[in-house]
Kinemage of the C-alpha trace (Angstrom):
@kinemage 1
@onewidth
@group {chain A} dominant
@subgroup {mainchain}
@vectorlist {calphas} color= white
{ca met a 1} P 91.147 95.238 88.267
{ca glu a 2} L 93.323 93.440 90.819
{ca ser a 3} L 92.515 95.933 93.590
{ca ser a 4} L 88.779 95.571 92.908
{ca arg a 5} L 89.175 91.800 92.968
{ca glu a 6} L 90.857 91.964 96.389
{ca gly a 7} L 88.155 94.301 97.669
{ca leu a 8} L 85.400 91.961 96.505
{ca arg a 9} L 87.105 88.989 98.142
{ca ala a 10} L 87.372 90.866 101.431
{ca leu a 11} L 83.720 91.874 101.274
{ca trp a 12} L 82.351 88.406 100.616
{ca ile a 13} L 84.517 86.748 103.279
{ca ser a 14} L 83.525 89.367 105.865
{ca leu a 15} L 79.874 89.064 104.810
{ca val a 16} L 79.932 85.345 105.560
{ca gly a 17} L 81.701 85.904 108.909
{ca leu a 18} L 79.315 88.607 110.079
{ca gly a 19} L 76.327 86.693 108.737
{ca ile a 20} L 77.178 83.673 110.860
{ca thr a 21} L 77.698 85.916 113.893
{ca ala a 22} L 74.362 87.712 113.378
{ca val a 23} L 72.413 84.452 112.928
{ca ala a 24} L 73.879 83.009 116.127
{ca gln a 25} L 72.968 86.187 118.024
{ca ala a 26} L 69.454 86.298 116.540
{ca val a 27} L 68.716 82.807 117.871
{ca ile a 28} L 69.697 83.915 121.383
{ca val a 29} L 67.578 87.082 121.013
{ca val a 30} L 64.493 84.970 120.291
{ca leu a 31} L 65.175 82.695 123.276
{ca ser a 32} L 66.146 85.386 125.799
{ca gly a 33} L 64.251 88.524 124.778
{ca ser a 34} L 67.343 90.688 125.427
{ca val a 35} L 66.938 94.183 123.985
{ca ala a 36} L 70.661 94.907 124.320
{ca leu a 37} L 71.487 91.808 122.313
{ca leu a 38} L 68.797 92.743 119.781
{ca gly a 39} L 70.420 96.142 119.281
{ca asp a 40} L 73.818 94.528 118.821
{ca thr a 41} L 72.369 91.976 116.388
{ca leu a 42} L 70.723 94.709 114.326
{ca his a 43} L 74.046 96.526 114.236
{ca asn a 44} L 75.860 93.414 113.036
{ca val a 45} L 73.205 92.742 110.391
{ca ala a 46} L 73.535 96.329 109.146
{ca asp a 47} L 77.318 95.972 109.044
{ca ala a 48} L 77.028 92.737 107.068
{ca leu a 49} L 74.568 94.263 104.608
{ca thr a 50} L 76.951 97.134 103.836
{ca ala a 51} L 79.041 94.584 101.925
{ca val a 52} L 76.321 94.349 99.261
{ca pro a 53} L 76.354 97.958 97.938
{ca leu a 54} L 80.140 98.062 98.235
{ca ala a 55} L 80.455 94.851 96.216
{ca ile a 56} L 78.179 96.274 93.516
{ca ala a 57} L 80.287 99.443 93.498
{ca phe a 58} L 83.516 97.455 93.075
{ca leu a 59} L 81.967 95.527 90.187
{ca leu a 60} L 80.784 98.716 88.485
{ca gly a 61} L 84.167 100.367 89.047
{ca arg a 62} L 85.829 97.668 86.934
{ca arg a 63} L 83.848 98.688 83.848
{ca ala a 64} L 85.699 100.658 81.198
{ca ala a 65} L 85.027 104.344 80.618
{ca thr a 66} L 82.500 105.247 77.928
{ca arg a 67} L 81.600 108.320 75.876
{ca ala a 68} L 78.966 109.161 78.484
{ca tyr a 69} L 80.994 108.224 81.600
{ca thr a 70} L 84.405 109.444 80.512
{ca tyr a 71} L 85.952 108.972 83.970
{ca gly a 72} L 84.551 105.470 84.344
{ca tyr a 73} L 82.241 104.212 87.090
{ca gly a 74} L 84.448 104.678 90.152
{ca arg a 75} L 81.963 107.112 91.693
{ca ala a 76} L 79.703 104.139 92.371
{ca glu a 77} L 81.671 103.745 95.624
{ca asp a 78} L 80.384 107.155 96.754
{ca ile a 79} L 76.814 106.080 96.055
{ca ala a 80} L 77.485 102.905 98.054
{ca gly a 81} L 78.710 105.120 100.889
{ca ile a 82} L 75.384 106.953 100.954
{ca ile a 83} L 73.529 103.629 101.141
{ca ile a 84} L 75.804 102.480 103.983
{ca val a 85} L 75.062 105.665 105.942
{ca ala a 86} L 71.323 105.093 105.441
{ca val a 87} L 71.586 101.474 106.682
{ca ile a 88} L 73.543 102.545 109.777
{ca ala a 89} L 70.938 105.242 110.503
{ca ala a 90} L 68.105 102.704 110.208
{ca ser a 91} L 69.823 100.297 112.629
{ca ala a 92} L 70.328 103.125 115.160
{ca val a 93} L 66.654 104.114 115.001
{ca ala a 94} L 65.492 100.490 115.337
{ca ala a 95} L 67.766 99.831 118.324
{ca ala a 96} L 66.723 103.047 120.104
{ca trp a 97} L 63.005 102.470 119.459
{ca thr a 98} L 63.141 98.934 120.887
{ca ala a 99} L 65.161 100.026 123.935
{ca val a 100} L 62.751 102.860 124.797
{ca ala a 101} L 59.763 100.518 124.411
{ca arg a 102} L 61.392 98.037 126.808
{ca leu a 103} L 62.079 100.809 129.328
{ca leu a 104} L 58.392 101.744 129.246
{ca his a 105} L 57.274 98.114 129.386
{ca pro a 106} L 59.904 96.097 131.334
{ca ala a 107} L 60.262 92.372 130.685
{ca glu a 108} L 62.463 89.655 132.172
{ca val a 109} L 65.551 88.539 130.282
{ca thr a 110} L 66.216 84.796 130.291
{ca his a 111} L 69.109 82.528 129.217
{ca leu a 112} L 71.612 85.054 130.592
{ca pro a 113} L 74.723 82.852 130.104
{ca trp a 114} L 73.797 82.486 126.440
{ca val a 115} L 73.252 86.234 126.146
{ca ala a 116} L 76.719 86.873 127.550
{ca ala a 117} L 78.211 84.254 125.222
{ca ala a 118} L 76.469 85.836 122.223
{ca gly a 119} L 77.920 89.235 123.155
{ca phe a 120} L 81.416 87.754 123.300
{ca val a 121} L 80.925 85.984 119.955
{ca gly a 122} L 79.799 89.300 118.454
{ca phe a 123} L 82.977 90.978 119.685
{ca val a 124} L 85.284 88.286 118.289
{ca gly a 125} L 83.478 88.101 114.929
{ca asn a 126} L 83.512 91.854 114.420
{ca glu a 127} L 87.144 92.256 115.437
{ca leu a 128} L 88.283 89.566 112.983
{ca val a 129} L 86.272 91.142 110.168
{ca ala a 130} L 87.520 94.625 111.096
{ca arg a 131} L 91.181 93.614 110.922
{ca tyr a 132} L 90.700 91.915 107.579
{ca arg a 133} L 88.773 94.806 105.976
{ca ile a 134} L 91.187 97.460 107.249
{ca arg a 135} L 94.238 95.521 106.053
{ca val a 136} L 92.844 94.956 102.552
{ca gly a 137} L 91.371 98.468 102.330
{ca arg a 138} L 94.716 100.100 103.105
{ca arg a 139} L 96.515 97.834 100.660
{ca ile a 140} L 94.227 98.711 97.729
{ca gly a 141} L 93.574 102.329 98.783
{ca ser a 142} L 89.830 101.999 99.401
{ca ala a 143} L 88.703 104.517 102.011
{ca ala a 144} L 85.215 103.005 101.945
{ca leu a 145} L 86.540 99.565 102.849
{ca val a 146} L 88.760 100.954 105.614
{ca ala a 147} L 85.833 102.938 107.029
{ca asp a 148} L 83.686 99.819 106.909
{ca gly a 149} L 86.394 97.961 108.843
{ca leu a 150} L 86.519 100.657 111.504
{ca his a 151} L 82.734 100.439 111.678
{ca ala a 152} L 83.003 96.693 112.323
{ca arg a 153} L 85.544 97.323 115.093
{ca thr a 154} L 83.117 99.725 116.789
{ca asp a 155} L 80.437 97.058 116.497
{ca gly a 156} L 82.727 94.689 118.368
{ca tyr a 157} L 83.037 97.054 121.298
{ca thr a 158} L 79.269 97.502 121.446
{ca ser a 159} L 78.967 93.717 121.584
{ca leu a 160} L 80.975 93.764 124.810
{ca ala a 161} L 78.295 96.023 126.284
{ca val a 162} L 75.902 93.076 126.032
{ca leu a 163} L 77.998 91.370 128.719
{ca ala a 164} L 77.257 94.306 131.048
{ca ala a 165} L 73.559 93.994 130.273
{ca ala a 166} L 73.610 90.287 131.096
{ca gly a 167} L 75.458 90.995 134.358
{ca gly a 168} L 72.957 93.654 135.379
{ca ala a 169} L 70.026 91.373 134.593
{ca ala a 170} L 71.619 88.629 136.679
{ca leu a 171} L 71.668 91.044 139.634
{ca gly a 172} L 67.962 91.697 139.184
{ca trp a 173} L 68.295 95.094 137.519
{ca arg a 174} L 65.540 94.870 134.938
{ca trp a 175} L 66.436 98.299 133.609
{ca ala a 176} L 70.036 97.264 132.786
{ca asp a 177} L 69.180 95.495 129.523
{ca pro a 178} L 67.179 98.340 127.876
{ca val a 179} L 69.619 100.979 129.169
{ca val a 180} L 72.544 99.139 127.584
{ca gly a 181} L 70.451 98.738 124.430
{ca leu a 182} L 69.929 102.497 124.384
{ca ala a 183} L 73.663 103.055 124.918
{ca ile a 184} L 74.373 100.825 121.922
{ca ala a 185} L 71.980 102.936 119.837
{ca val a 186} L 73.950 106.039 120.881
{ca ala a 187} L 77.207 104.304 119.911
{ca ile a 188} L 75.729 103.520 116.497
{ca ala a 189} L 74.823 107.209 116.146
{ca phe a 190} L 78.476 108.196 116.674
{ca val a 191} L 79.536 105.705 114.004
{ca leu a 192} L 76.861 107.222 111.764
{ca lys a 193} L 78.328 110.699 112.283
{ca asp a 194} L 81.838 109.586 111.301
{ca ala a 195} L 80.606 107.611 108.295
{ca ala a 196} L 78.444 110.496 107.060
{ca arg a 197} L 81.372 112.920 107.386
{ca glu a 198} L 83.647 110.607 105.378
{ca val a 199} L 81.055 110.168 102.629
{ca tyr a 200} L 80.469 113.936 102.525
{ca arg a 201} L 84.194 114.584 102.117
{ca arg a 202} L 84.387 112.164 99.218
{ca leu a 203} L 81.340 113.669 97.521
{ca met a 204} L 82.936 117.123 97.861
{ca asp a 205} L 86.242 115.857 96.382
{ca ala a 206} L 88.182 116.397 99.615
{ca val a 207} L 91.639 114.824 99.884
{ca asp a 208} L 94.307 114.655 102.569
{ca pro a 209} L 96.322 117.938 102.362
{ca glu a 210} L 99.490 115.891 102.875
{ca leu a 211} L 98.861 114.263 99.480
{ca val a 212} L 98.722 117.703 97.859
{ca asp a 213} L 101.969 118.702 99.602
{ca gln a 214} L 103.600 115.479 98.430
{ca ala a 215} L 102.467 116.096 94.849
{ca glu a 216} L 103.781 119.690 94.850
{ca thr a 217} L 107.132 118.624 96.298
{ca thr a 218} L 107.470 115.933 93.636
{ca leu a 219} L 106.632 118.324 90.792
{ca arg a 220} L 109.031 121.039 91.986
{ca ala a 221} L 111.852 118.463 91.988
{ca val a 222} L 111.381 117.677 88.284
{ca asp a 223} L 114.213 119.064 86.151
{ca gly a 224} L 112.979 122.016 84.080
{ca val a 225} L 110.068 122.992 86.329
{ca arg a 226} L 110.455 126.587 87.524
{ca asp a 227} L 107.241 126.760 89.538
{ca val a 228} L 104.021 124.885 90.339
{ca thr a 229} L 100.984 127.168 90.114
{ca ala a 230} L 98.197 124.641 90.766
{ca val a 231} L 97.703 121.045 91.902
{ca arg a 232} L 94.295 119.366 92.109
{ca leu a 233} L 93.590 115.855 93.350
{ca arg a 234} L 90.322 113.940 93.472
{ca trp a 235} L 89.242 110.439 94.389
{ca ile a 236} L 87.225 108.459 91.867
{ca gly a 237} L 86.397 105.265 93.713
{ca his a 238} L 89.588 104.048 95.384
{ca arg a 239} L 91.877 105.645 92.787
{ca leu a 240} L 93.334 109.151 92.653
{ca his a 241} L 93.418 111.484 89.642
{ca ala a 242} L 95.508 114.664 89.424
{ca glu a 243} L 95.718 117.905 87.451
{ca ala a 244} L 98.745 120.195 87.631
{ca glu a 245} L 99.919 123.479 86.097
{ca leu a 246} L 103.663 124.040 85.774
{ca val a 247} L 105.831 127.010 84.775
{ca val a 248} L 108.757 126.312 82.430
{ca asp a 249} L 111.316 128.455 80.613
{ca thr a 250} L 110.010 130.583 77.741
{ca his a 251} L 112.629 129.589 75.186
{ca leu a 252} L 111.738 125.884 75.295
{ca ser a 253} L 110.375 124.240 72.178
{ca leu a 254} L 107.017 122.504 72.170
{ca val a 255} L 108.748 119.131 72.248
{ca ala a 256} L 110.953 120.101 75.195
{ca ala a 257} L 107.997 121.450 77.185
{ca his a 258} L 106.084 118.254 76.447
{ca glu a 259} L 109.024 116.154 77.690
{ca ile a 260} L 108.991 118.036 81.005
{ca ala a 261} L 105.230 117.531 81.344
{ca ala a 262} L 105.569 113.821 80.579
{ca asp a 263} L 108.387 113.440 83.106
{ca ala a 264} L 106.343 115.308 85.729
{ca glu a 265} L 103.363 113.021 85.137
{ca his a 266} L 105.560 109.929 85.419
{ca gln a 267} L 107.185 111.080 88.666
{ca leu a 268} L 103.817 112.065 90.123
{ca thr a 269} L 102.176 108.681 89.525
{ca his a 270} L 105.105 106.980 91.269
{ca ala a 271} L 105.291 109.350 94.248
{ca val a 272} L 101.608 109.637 95.223
{ca pro a 273} L 99.976 106.378 96.382
{ca arg a 274} L 96.950 105.171 94.385
{ca leu a 275} L 97.411 107.907 91.760
{ca ile a 276} L 96.699 106.312 88.376
{ca ser a 277} L 96.557 109.326 86.047
{ca ala a 278} L 97.693 112.945 85.887
{ca thr a 279} L 97.035 115.775 83.436
{ca val a 280} L 99.966 118.219 83.365
{ca his a 281} L 99.848 121.624 81.666
{ca thr a 282} L 102.919 123.813 81.089
{ca asp a 283} L 102.958 127.640 81.013
{ca pro a 284} L 105.833 129.854 79.804
{ca his a 285} L 107.705 131.727 82.510
{ca cys a 286} L 106.888 135.113 80.988
{ca his a 287} L 103.200 134.609 81.779
{ca pro a 288} L 103.063 133.259 85.354
{ca gly a 289} L 99.544 132.888 86.712
{ca gly a 290} L 96.836 135.438 85.918
{ca his a 291} L 94.523 135.166 82.927
{ca his a 292} L 97.175 134.894 80.249
{ca his a 293} L 95.365 132.024 78.520
{ca ala a 294} L 92.437 134.309 77.730
{ca asp a 295} L 94.839 137.077 76.637
{ca leu a 296} L 96.760 134.725 74.363
{ca ser a 297} L 93.562 133.371 72.852
{ca his a 298} L 92.231 136.887 72.239
{ca arg a 299} L 95.531 138.012 70.661
{ca arg a 300} L 95.642 134.921 68.433
{ca arg a 301} L 92.077 135.492 67.238
{ca gln a 302} L 92.914 139.095 66.384
{ca cys a 303} L 95.895 137.964 64.319
{ca leu a 304} L 93.773 135.432 62.467
{ca asp a 305} L 91.127 138.053 61.718
{ca glu a 306} L 93.765 140.458 60.395
{ca asp a 307} L 95.253 137.717 58.189
{ca leu a 308} L 91.818 136.940 56.789
{ca lys a 309} L 91.226 140.619 56.032
{ca val a 310} L 94.565 140.817 54.202
{ca val a 311} L 93.750 137.741 52.166
{ca gly a 312} L 90.269 139.034 51.403
{ca ser a 313} L 91.606 142.407 50.207
{ca thr a 314} L 94.170 140.939 47.793
{ca pro a 315} L 93.168 141.782 44.203
{ca pro a 316} L 92.388 138.778 42.048
{ca leu a 317} L 95.048 137.610 39.610
{ca ala a 318} L 94.662 138.710 36.023
{ca thr a 319} L 93.356 136.033 33.756
């Protein structure tokens, strides 16, 4: 709850900051007709709008699990990631379309000092938002928020390109503004590639292999654990969940094996950042790996069937 609250606060504050930046740039776009500044403004608007689906996802993620959604609603962040990728793609297409049209039909750019100033304001606004989002995202473990912060930082660098466009226009190079606008569209496309890859990894339950190594090392250090046969981690929203299979001594009682599993779960949730739950299963050492669960189940069913046959064949008591 607290991490979602921090994420929401970061989103709304950055939304206001980027909104003010985009409005200021849009006014200069109308006055000057700069295509480069238009592309940068569209990029900033898209970046600001990404706060909306993320905020909805954070709100949904705070809802309790139900009988239908037994893992809760944390996956809403992945859906928000898809929407963010779509918004970035739309801004890239719009910026490229406008730049190509201006190359085919050149037009003079006016109010060049204001265009340069708007580019600088865009850089400062995006950099401030980027630092804030990245800091909060890393603190609460939200990859989506960190990625959105890195996206804002890229936007800031594209805003600096507007200064080059204004300088070229001042020298009489009418092609400078649309060329820079096209370059900004290409920069947005690279951001799109990185964002799409990150969203794809989350949808496919990919995690950092170092987290898996850290989990295995922690489990092997637990007293009573003879081996670790499997460790699985997955992100649900900005929280990690784990499943692990451990090998313990055969002679242990059910209570003793449960104590080892409980200790392993406790150590795991403290060692792996953002891990909030772990399901730990223990196997006896005499059956390491393989398909012994199926064998044990089959053997147990056979014993039950034989017991039932014995009971069924017992002659009734004399009355």
